[in-house]
mmCIF file as gemmi writes it, N, C-alpha and C atoms, coordinates in Angstrom:
data_model
loop_
_atom_site.group_PDB
_atom_site.id
_atom_site.type_symbol
_atom_site.label_atom_id
_atom_site.label_alt_id
_atom_site.label_comp_id
_atom_site.label_asym_id
_atom_site.label_entity_id
_atom_site.label_seq_id
_atom_site.pdbx_PDB_ins_code
_atom_site.Cartn_x
_atom_site.Cartn_y
_atom_site.Cartn_z
_atom_site.occupancy
_atom_site.B_iso_or_equiv
_atom_site.pdbx_formal_charge
_atom_site.auth_seq_id
_atom_site.auth_asym_id
_atom_site.pdbx_PDB_model_num
ATOM 1 N N . ASP Axp A 1 ? 120.677 119.893 72.737 1 0 ? 1 A 1
ATOM 2 C CA . ASP Axp A 1 ? 118.798 120.039 72.985 1 0 ? 1 A 1
ATOM 3 C C . ASP Axp A 1 ? 118.18 117.91 73.559 1 0 ? 1 A 1
ATOM 4 N N . ILE Axp A 2 ? 118.729 117.36 72.582 1 0 ? 2 A 1
ATOM 5 C CA . ILE Axp A 2 ? 118.427 116.072 73.027 1 0 ? 2 A 1
ATOM 6 C C . ILE Axp A 2 ? 119.268 115.501 74.739 1 0 ? 2 A 1
ATOM 7 N N . LEU Axp A 3 ? 120.445 115.616 74.582 1 0 ? 3 A 1
ATOM 8 C CA . LEU Axp A 3 ? 121.191 115.734 76.041 1 0 ? 3 A 1
ATOM 9 C C . LEU Axp A 3 ? 120.324 116.754 76.68 1 0 ? 3 A 1
ATOM 10 N N . SER Axp A 4 ? 120.363 117.955 76.445 1 0 ? 4 A 1
ATOM 11 C CA . SER Axp A 4 ? 119.661 117.715 77.981 1 0 ? 4 A 1
ATOM 12 C C . SER Axp A 4 ? 118.13 117.298 78.588 1 0 ? 4 A 1
ATOM 13 N N . PHE Axp A 5 ? 117.402 117.486 77.32 1 0 ? 5 A 1
ATOM 14 C CA . PHE Axp A 5 ? 116.194 116.515 77.219 1 0 ? 5 A 1
ATOM 15 C C . PHE Axp A 5 ? 116.6 115.273 78.465 1 0 ? 5 A 1
ATOM 16 N N . ILE Axp A 6 ? 117.853 114.32 78.123 1 0 ? 6 A 1
ATOM 17 C CA . ILE Axp A 6 ? 117.784 112.981 78.819 1 0 ? 6 A 1
ATOM 18 C C . ILE Axp A 6 ? 118.72 113.4 80.783 1 0 ? 6 A 1
ATOM 19 N N . LEU Axp A 7 ? 119.384 114.822 80.152 1 0 ? 7 A 1
ATOM 20 C CA . LEU Axp A 7 ? 119.826 115.222 82.082 1 0 ? 7 A 1
ATOM 21 C C . LEU Axp A 7 ? 118.954 115.715 82.744 1 0 ? 7 A 1
ATOM 22 N N . ILE Axp A 8 ? 117.404 116.552 82.602 1 0 ? 8 A 1
ATOM 23 C CA . ILE Axp A 8 ? 116.157 116.779 82.811 1 0 ? 8 A 1
ATOM 24 C C . ILE Axp A 8 ? 115.749 115.213 82.871 1 0 ? 8 A 1
ATOM 25 N N . PHE Axp A 9 ? 115.821 114.21 81.859 1 0 ? 9 A 1
ATOM 26 C CA . PHE Axp A 9 ? 114.41 113.022 82.378 1 0 ? 9 A 1
ATOM 27 C C . PHE Axp A 9 ? 115.324 112.096 83.669 1 0 ? 9 A 1
ATOM 28 N N . GLY Axp A 10 ? 117.055 112.18 83.351 1 0 ? 10 A 1
ATOM 29 C CA . GLY Axp A 10 ? 117.297 110.939 84.747 1 0 ? 10 A 1
ATOM 30 C C . GLY Axp A 10 ? 117.382 112.294 85.98 1 0 ? 10 A 1
ATOM 31 N N . ALA Axp A 11 ? 117.304 113.288 86.565 1 0 ? 11 A 1
ATOM 32 C CA . ALA Axp A 11 ? 117.541 113.238 87.071 1 0 ? 11 A 1
ATOM 33 C C . ALA Axp A 11 ? 116.838 114.469 87.865 1 0 ? 11 A 1
ATOM 34 N N . GLY Axp A 12 ? 115.054 113.75 87.362 1 0 ? 12 A 1
ATOM 35 C CA . GLY Axp A 12 ? 114.143 113.864 87.693 1 0 ? 12 A 1
ATOM 36 C C . GLY Axp A 12 ? 113.382 112.481 88.119 1 0 ? 12 A 1
ATOM 37 N N . SER Axp A 13 ? 114.085 111.241 87.37 1 0 ? 13 A 1
ATOM 38 C CA . SER Axp A 13 ? 113.52 109.867 88.215 1 0 ? 13 A 1
ATOM 39 C C . SER Axp A 13 ? 114.88 109.316 88.458 1 0 ? 13 A 1
ATOM 40 N N . ILE Axp A 14 ? 116.019 109.968 88.659 1 0 ? 14 A 1
ATOM 41 C CA . ILE Axp A 14 ? 116.393 109.739 90.55 1 0 ? 14 A 1
ATOM 42 C C . ILE Axp A 14 ? 115.456 109.832 91.929 1 0 ? 14 A 1
ATOM 43 N N . ILE Axp A 15 ? 116.188 111.79 91.706 1 0 ? 15 A 1
ATOM 44 C CA . ILE Axp A 15 ? 114.621 112.66 92.306 1 0 ? 15 A 1
ATOM 45 C C . ILE Axp A 15 ? 112.602 111.766 92.502 1 0 ? 15 A 1
ATOM 46 N N . GLY Axp A 16 ? 112.417 111.329 92.005 1 0 ? 16 A 1
ATOM 47 C CA . GLY Axp A 16 ? 111.458 110.156 92.281 1 0 ? 16 A 1
ATOM 48 C C . GLY Axp A 16 ? 111.573 109.033 92.508 1 0 ? 16 A 1
ATOM 49 N N . MET Axp A 17 ? 112.699 108.03 91.994 1 0 ? 17 A 1
ATOM 50 C CA . MET Axp A 17 ? 113.472 107.378 93.115 1 0 ? 17 A 1
ATOM 51 C C . MET Axp A 17 ? 113.662 107.242 94.29 1 0 ? 17 A 1
ATOM 52 N N . THR Axp A 18 ? 113.693 108.405 94.808 1 0 ? 18 A 1
ATOM 53 C CA . THR Axp A 18 ? 114.28 108.291 95.917 1 0 ? 18 A 1
ATOM 54 C C . THR Axp A 18 ? 113.411 108.849 96.747 1 0 ? 18 A 1
ATOM 55 N N . LEU Axp A 19 ? 112.41 109.521 96.995 1 0 ? 19 A 1
ATOM 56 C CA . LEU Axp A 19 ? 111.084 110.248 97.386 1 0 ? 19 A 1
ATOM 57 C C . LEU Axp A 19 ? 110.004 108.445 97.211 1 0 ? 19 A 1
ATOM 58 N N . VAL Axp A 20 ? 109.795 108.802 96.241 1 0 ? 20 A 1
ATOM 59 C CA . VAL Axp A 20 ? 108.888 106.367 96.148 1 0 ? 20 A 1
ATOM 60 C C . VAL Axp A 20 ? 110.026 105.53 97.724 1 0 ? 20 A 1
ATOM 61 N N . SER Axp A 21 ? 111.314 105.515 97.332 1 0 ? 21 A 1
ATOM 62 C CA . SER Axp A 21 ? 112.001 104.525 97.631 1 0 ? 21 A 1
ATOM 63 C C . SER Axp A 21 ? 111.695 105.073 99.366 1 0 ? 21 A 1
ATOM 64 N N . SER Axp A 22 ? 111.85 106.398 99.348 1 0 ? 22 A 1
ATOM 65 C CA . SER Axp A 22 ? 112.155 107.102 100.895 1 0 ? 22 A 1
ATOM 66 C C . SER Axp A 22 ? 110.013 106.614 101.957 1 0 ? 22 A 1
ATOM 67 N N . LEU Axp A 23 ? 108.681 106.727 100.94 1 0 ? 23 A 1
ATOM 68 C CA . LEU Axp A 23 ? 107.703 106.849 101.692 1 0 ? 23 A 1
ATOM 69 C C . LEU Axp A 23 ? 108.091 105.718 101.654 1 0 ? 23 A 1
ATOM 70 N N . ILE Axp A 24 ? 108.356 103.727 101.29 1 0 ? 24 A 1
ATOM 71 C CA . ILE Axp A 24 ? 108.051 103.429 101.116 1 0 ? 24 A 1
ATOM 72 C C . ILE Axp A 24 ? 109.718 102.334 102.623 1 0 ? 24 A 1
ATOM 73 N N . GLY Axp A 25 ? 110.306 103.892 102.416 1 0 ? 25 A 1
ATOM 74 C CA . GLY Axp A 25 ? 110.48 103.29 104.186 1 0 ? 25 A 1
ATOM 75 C C . GLY Axp A 25 ? 109.913 103.691 105.741 1 0 ? 25 A 1
ATOM 76 N N . ILE Axp A 26 ? 109.916 104.76 104.752 1 0 ? 26 A 1
ATOM 77 C CA . ILE Axp A 26 ? 109.022 105.357 106.356 1 0 ? 26 A 1
ATOM 78 C C . ILE Axp A 26 ? 108.47 103.835 107.839 1 0 ? 26 A 1
ATOM 79 N N . PRO Axp A 27 ? 107.153 103.401 106.618 1 0 ? 27 A 1
ATOM 80 C CA . PRO Axp A 27 ? 106.316 102.667 107.368 1 0 ? 27 A 1
ATOM 81 C C . PRO Axp A 27 ? 107.449 101.744 108.834 1 0 ? 27 A 1
ATOM 82 N N . PHE Axp A 28 ? 108.535 100.905 107.817 1 0 ? 28 A 1
ATOM 83 C CA . PHE Axp A 28 ? 109.958 100.445 107.935 1 0 ? 28 A 1
ATOM 84 C C . PHE Axp A 28 ? 110.361 100.827 108.881 1 0 ? 28 A 1
ATOM 85 N N . ALA Axp A 29 ? 110.971 102.331 109.267 1 0 ? 29 A 1
ATOM 86 C CA . ALA Axp A 29 ? 111.879 102.427 110.271 1 0 ? 29 A 1
ATOM 87 C C . ALA Axp A 29 ? 111.18 103.06 111.037 1 0 ? 29 A 1
ATOM 88 N N . LEU Axp A 30 ? 109.915 102.88 111.14 1 0 ? 30 A 1
ATOM 89 C CA . LEU Axp A 30 ? 108.755 103.601 112.594 1 0 ? 30 A 1
ATOM 90 C C . LEU Axp A 30 ? 108.011 102.469 113.021 1 0 ? 30 A 1
ATOM 91 N N . SER Axp A 31 ? 107.946 101.14 112.316 1 0 ? 31 A 1
ATOM 92 C CA . SER Axp A 31 ? 107.628 99.692 112.728 1 0 ? 31 A 1
ATOM 93 C C . SER Axp A 31 ? 109.037 99.094 114.087 1 0 ? 31 A 1
ATOM 94 N N . ASN Axp A 32 ? 109.873 99.207 114.199 1 0 ? 32 A 1
ATOM 95 C CA . ASN Axp A 32 ? 111.142 99.373 114.461 1 0 ? 32 A 1
ATOM 96 C C . ASN Axp A 32 ? 111.468 98.486 115.365 1 0 ? 32 A 1
ATOM 97 N N . LYS Axp A 33 ? 110.527 98.915 116.433 1 0 ? 33 A 1
ATOM 98 C CA . LYS Axp A 33 ? 109.983 99.105 118.036 1 0 ? 33 A 1
ATOM 99 C C . LYS Axp A 33 ? 109.786 97.927 117.979 1 0 ? 33 A 1
ATOM 100 N N . ALA Axp A 34 ? 107.906 97.714 117.444 1 0 ? 34 A 1
ATOM 101 C CA . ALA Axp A 34 ? 107.403 97.059 117.521 1 0 ? 34 A 1
ATOM 102 C C . ALA Axp A 34 ? 107.918 95.084 116.07 1 0 ? 34 A 1
ATOM 103 N N . VAL Axp A 35 ? 107.919 94.724 117.036 1 0 ? 35 A 1
ATOM 104 C CA . VAL Axp A 35 ? 108.966 93.213 115.856 1 0 ? 35 A 1
ATOM 105 C C . VAL Axp A 35 ? 107.089 92.836 114.909 1 0 ? 35 A 1
ATOM 106 N N . SER Axp A 36 ? 105.706 92.297 115.744 1 0 ? 36 A 1
ATOM 107 C CA . SER Axp A 36 ? 105.436 91.921 115.023 1 0 ? 36 A 1
ATOM 108 C C . SER Axp A 36 ? 104.802 92.274 114.051 1 0 ? 36 A 1
ATOM 109 N N . LEU Axp A 37 ? 104.564 94.22 113.627 1 0 ? 37 A 1
ATOM 110 C CA . LEU Axp A 37 ? 104.777 94.587 112.695 1 0 ? 37 A 1
ATOM 111 C C . LEU Axp A 37 ? 105.603 95.359 111.332 1 0 ? 37 A 1
ATOM 112 N N . GLU Axp A 38 ? 106.521 94.666 112.126 1 0 ? 38 A 1
ATOM 113 C CA . GLU Axp A 38 ? 107.403 94.621 111.696 1 0 ? 38 A 1
ATOM 114 C C . GLU Axp A 38 ? 107.348 93.768 110.426 1 0 ? 38 A 1
ATOM 115 N N . LYS Axp A 39 ? 106.556 92.369 110.775 1 0 ? 39 A 1
ATOM 116 C CA . LYS Axp A 39 ? 106.844 91.48 111.016 1 0 ? 39 A 1
ATOM 117 C C . LYS Axp A 39 ? 106.135 90.821 110.133 1 0 ? 39 A 1
ATOM 118 N N . THR Axp A 40 ? 104.974 91.935 109.418 1 0 ? 40 A 1
ATOM 119 C CA . THR Axp A 40 ? 103.96 91.756 109.085 1 0 ? 40 A 1
ATOM 120 C C . THR Axp A 40 ? 103.999 93.394 107.165 1 0 ? 40 A 1
ATOM 121 N N . LEU Axp A 41 ? 104.891 93.138 107.638 1 0 ? 41 A 1
ATOM 122 C CA . LEU Axp A 41 ? 104.256 94.327 106.734 1 0 ? 41 A 1
ATOM 123 C C . LEU Axp A 41 ? 105.8 93.071 105.921 1 0 ? 41 A 1
ATOM 124 N N . ARG Axp A 42 ? 106.913 92.631 106.514 1 0 ? 42 A 1
ATOM 125 C CA . ARG Axp A 42 ? 107.684 92.027 105.876 1 0 ? 42 A 1
ATOM 126 C C . ARG Axp A 42 ? 107.172 91.036 104.398 1 0 ? 42 A 1
ATOM 127 N N . TRP Axp A 43 ? 106.757 90.128 105.504 1 0 ? 43 A 1
ATOM 128 C CA . TRP Axp A 43 ? 105.776 88.852 104.675 1 0 ? 43 A 1
ATOM 129 C C . TRP Axp A 43 ? 104.485 89.956 103.612 1 0 ? 43 A 1
ATOM 130 N N . ILE Axp A 44 ? 103.41 91.437 103.852 1 0 ? 44 A 1
ATOM 131 C CA . ILE Axp A 44 ? 103.28 91.879 102.963 1 0 ? 44 A 1
ATOM 132 C C . ILE Axp A 44 ? 104.639 92.09 101.688 1 0 ? 44 A 1
ATOM 133 N N . VAL Axp A 45 ? 104.94 92.604 101.844 1 0 ? 45 A 1
ATOM 134 C CA . VAL Axp A 45 ? 106.154 93.593 101.11 1 0 ? 45 A 1
ATOM 135 C C . VAL Axp A 45 ? 106.542 92.066 99.522 1 0 ? 45 A 1
ATOM 136 N N . GLY Axp A 46 ? 107.099 91.332 101.237 1 0 ? 46 A 1
ATOM 137 C CA . GLY Axp A 46 ? 107.384 90.221 100.229 1 0 ? 46 A 1
ATOM 138 C C . GLY Axp A 46 ? 106.548 88.946 99.069 1 0 ? 46 A 1
ATOM 139 N N . SER Axp A 47 ? 105.038 88.956 99.992 1 0 ? 47 A 1
ATOM 140 C CA . SER Axp A 47 ? 103.929 88.539 99.613 1 0 ? 47 A 1
ATOM 141 C C . SER Axp A 47 ? 104.018 89.675 98.017 1 0 ? 47 A 1
ATOM 142 N N . VAL Axp A 48 ? 103.778 90.39 97.737 1 0 ? 48 A 1
ATOM 143 C CA . VAL Axp A 48 ? 103.706 92.202 97.174 1 0 ? 48 A 1
ATOM 144 C C . VAL Axp A 48 ? 104.122 91.632 95.744 1 0 ? 48 A 1
ATOM 145 N N . SER Axp A 49 ? 105.739 91.496 96.503 1 0 ? 49 A 1
ATOM 146 C CA . SER Axp A 49 ? 106.561 91.338 95.583 1 0 ? 49 A 1
ATOM 147 C C . SER Axp A 49 ? 107.138 90.333 94.566 1 0 ? 49 A 1
ATOM 148 N N . PHE Axp A 50 ? 106.718 89.003 95.498 1 0 ? 50 A 1
ATOM 149 C CA . PHE Axp A 50 ? 106.419 87.56 94.519 1 0 ? 50 A 1
ATOM 150 C C . PHE Axp A 50 ? 105.137 87.464 93.794 1 0 ? 50 A 1
ATOM 151 N N . LEU Axp A 51 ? 103.959 87.834 94.344 1 0 ? 51 A 1
ATOM 152 C CA . LEU Axp A 51 ? 102.996 87.954 93.589 1 0 ? 51 A 1
ATOM 153 C C . LEU Axp A 51 ? 103.488 88.624 91.646 1 0 ? 51 A 1
ATOM 154 N N . ILE Axp A 52 ? 104.167 90.576 91.785 1 0 ? 52 A 1
ATOM 155 C CA . ILE Axp A 52 ? 104.649 90.475 90.687 1 0 ? 52 A 1
ATOM 156 C C . ILE Axp A 52 ? 105.215 90.22 90.291 1 0 ? 52 A 1
ATOM 157 N N . GLY Axp A 53 ? 106.472 90.034 90.452 1 0 ? 53 A 1
ATOM 158 C CA . GLY Axp A 53 ? 107.813 88.535 89.554 1 0 ? 53 A 1
ATOM 159 C C . GLY Axp A 53 ? 106.472 87.847 88.501 1 0 ? 53 A 1
ATOM 160 N N . VAL Axp A 54 ? 105.955 86.511 89.874 1 0 ? 54 A 1
ATOM 161 C CA . VAL Axp A 54 ? 105.095 86.072 88.884 1 0 ? 54 A 1
ATOM 162 C C . VAL Axp A 54 ? 104.562 86.333 87.849 1 0 ? 54 A 1
ATOM 163 N N . SER Axp A 55 ? 103.498 88.443 88.061 1 0 ? 55 A 1
ATOM 164 C CA . SER Axp A 55 ? 102.271 88.165 86.985 1 0 ? 55 A 1
ATOM 165 C C . SER Axp A 55 ? 104.208 88.532 86.068 1 0 ? 55 A 1
ATOM 166 N N . ILE Axp A 56 ? 105.219 89.306 86.155 1 0 ? 56 A 1
ATOM 167 C CA . ILE Axp A 56 ? 105.849 89.393 85.359 1 0 ? 56 A 1
ATOM 168 C C . ILE Axp A 56 ? 106.374 88.783 84.269 1 0 ? 56 A 1
ATOM 169 N N . VAL Axp A 57 ? 106.797 86.965 85.047 1 0 ? 57 A 1
ATOM 170 C CA . VAL Axp A 57 ? 107.192 85.878 84.087 1 0 ? 57 A 1
ATOM 171 C C . VAL Axp A 57 ? 105.722 85.536 83.387 1 0 ? 57 A 1
ATOM 172 N N . TYR Axp A 58 ? 104.429 85.246 84.098 1 0 ? 58 A 1
ATOM 173 C CA . TYR Axp A 58 ? 103.272 85.08 83.177 1 0 ? 58 A 1
ATOM 174 C C . TYR Axp A 58 ? 103.894 85.832 81.524 1 0 ? 58 A 1
ATOM 175 N N . GLU Axp A 59 ? 103.281 86.792 82.018 1 0 ? 59 A 1
ATOM 176 C CA . GLU Axp A 59 ? 103.363 87.732 80.778 1 0 ? 59 A 1
ATOM 177 C C . GLU Axp A 59 ? 104.885 87.646 79.537 1 0 ? 59 A 1
ATOM 178 N N . ILE Axp A 60 ? 105.353 87.313 79.996 1 0 ? 60 A 1
ATOM 179 C CA . ILE Axp A 60 ? 106.805 87.115 78.751 1 0 ? 60 A 1
ATOM 180 C C . ILE Axp A 60 ? 106.569 85.767 78.451 1 0 ? 60 A 1
ATOM 181 N N . VAL Axp A 61 ? 106.58 84.623 79.634 1 0 ? 61 A 1
ATOM 182 C CA . VAL Axp A 61 ? 106.253 83.389 78.906 1 0 ? 61 A 1
ATOM 183 C C . VAL Axp A 61 ? 104.944 82.831 78.209 1 0 ? 61 A 1
ATOM 184 N N . PHE Axp A 62 ? 104.157 83.405 78.044 1 0 ? 62 A 1
ATOM 185 C CA . PHE Axp A 62 ? 102.437 82.963 78.056 1 0 ? 62 A 1
ATOM 186 C C . PHE Axp A 62 ? 101.916 83.741 77.349 1 0 ? 62 A 1
ATOM 187 N N . VAL Axp A 63 ? 102.209 84.92 77.774 1 0 ? 63 A 1
ATOM 188 C CA . VAL Axp A 63 ? 101.415 85.86 76.681 1 0 ? 63 A 1
ATOM 189 C C . VAL Axp A 63 ? 102.51 86.255 75.537 1 0 ? 63 A 1
ATOM 190 N N . GLY Axp A 64 ? 103.295 86.284 76.066 1 0 ? 64 A 1
ATOM 191 C CA . GLY Axp A 64 ? 105.073 86.788 74.808 1 0 ? 64 A 1
ATOM 192 C C . GLY Axp A 64 ? 104.897 85.387 73.819 1 0 ? 64 A 1
ATOM 193 N N . LYS Axp A 65 ? 104.735 84.607 74.537 1 0 ? 65 A 1
ATOM 194 C CA . LYS Axp A 65 ? 104.504 82.982 73.911 1 0 ? 65 A 1
ATOM 195 C C . LYS Axp A 65 ? 106.503 83.278 73.852 1 0 ? 65 A 1
ATOM 196 N N . LEU Axp A 66 ? 106.57 82.836 74.713 1 0 ? 66 A 1
ATOM 197 C CA . LEU Axp A 66 ? 108.514 82.996 74.758 1 0 ? 66 A 1
ATOM 198 C C . LEU Axp A 66 ? 108.823 81.123 74.942 1 0 ? 66 A 1
ATOM 199 N N . PHE Axp A 67 ? 109.498 80.868 74.701 1 0 ? 67 A 1
ATOM 200 C CA . PHE Axp A 67 ? 109.667 78.978 74.116 1 0 ? 67 A 1
ATOM 201 C C . PHE Axp A 67 ? 108.464 78.601 73.637 1 0 ? 67 A 1
ATOM 202 N N . GLY Axp A 68 ? 107.901 78.934 71.872 1 0 ? 68 A 1
ATOM 203 C CA . GLY Axp A 68 ? 107.582 78.602 71.613 1 0 ? 68 A 1
ATOM 204 C C . GLY Axp A 68 ? 106.141 78.168 73.186 1 0 ? 68 A 1
ATOM 205 N N . PHE Axp A 69 ? 105.611 77.851 74.129 1 0 ? 69 A 1
ATOM 206 C CA . PHE Axp A 69 ? 104.781 77.817 75.171 1 0 ? 69 A 1
ATOM 207 C C . PHE Axp A 69 ? 103.513 78.737 74.738 1 0 ? 69 A 1
């Protein structure tokens, strides 16, 4: 019973991640010919990723009081 749950959950996770990754990649595939659009998309995605990372570090270090800060 638990094994079937794990298998269904794992398959669903793989399918979901594949779909989301494909949707995120579509703008990059379509902007391949427009260099300025591709550069802008890279900056936006990089900035958002950086901000998410900073937010996670803040939550772990300061809110979670890691290292006594």
